[in-house]
N, C-alpha and C positions, 0 to 999 in steps of 0.2 A: 317241162313247165307248160301248162295250158293257160293261155291268155284269154280271158273272157271278152267277147265283143266283136272281134274281127270277123268279117264275112269274106273269106277268100284267103289268098296268099299274103303273108307278111313279107315285105321286101327288105326291111331294115329294122334293127333293134339298137337301142343305145341306153346304157345304164347312166343314171345321173352322176356327174363327176364327184359330188360330195360323198358318194358311197363306193367309188371306185378305188382300188388299191393304189393307183398312181396319183391320187389327189392328196396333197399334204394335209388338208383339213380333215380327211377321213381318219388318219392316224392320231390326230390331236384331240379327238372327241367332239368335234364340231358337227358331226353328222346327225343332227336331231331330226326326228320325224321318220316316217317309213321310207324304206328304199324305193326309189322311183325308176321306172323304165318307160321310154317312149318307143312307140312302134309306128311304122309307116306301112300301109297296105295298098294292095291293088284297088281297093274300093275308094281310094283317094281321101281317107280319113287319117289324121294324125291322132293317136291315142296316147294318153298317159296312164300307166298302170302302177298299182302298188304291188311290189314283189313279195310282200309279206301276207301270209294267211289268206289265200284265195285268189290272188292276182286279179282282182276286179279292176275294171276300167274306171278311173277317177274322172276322166273328161275326154272329150274328143272334139275335133274341129274338122270341117270339110274344107278341102283345098282344091282349087280348080285343076291344078296340074297333077299328072301322075307322079307319085312319089317314088324315088329310087334310093333315098338315104335320109338319115335323121341324125342330128347332133345336138348336144347341149352346149350352151355358152357359159363360161365361168363368169361370176360377178366381176365387175371392174377392179375391185380391191384385190381379189385373188389373182387375176390375170396380170396385174402390174407387179406383184411380189413374188 
């Protein structure tokens, strides 16, 4: 898979939990919208990519620290149940 946008090495990738096989809502048909993936790179940008048709970067934010990992948080309703 080629991710558009990063300039340099990608340190971490994370698939959005609603599209992961371990998420209960993924099997119940609640995964609306394109599958999303977050990437953290050595260029200190956190990017969100669409994993469908082209893998274009949907957004990015510059962070002051060097990034070594990335994770998605579940919504409070899913985390409690």
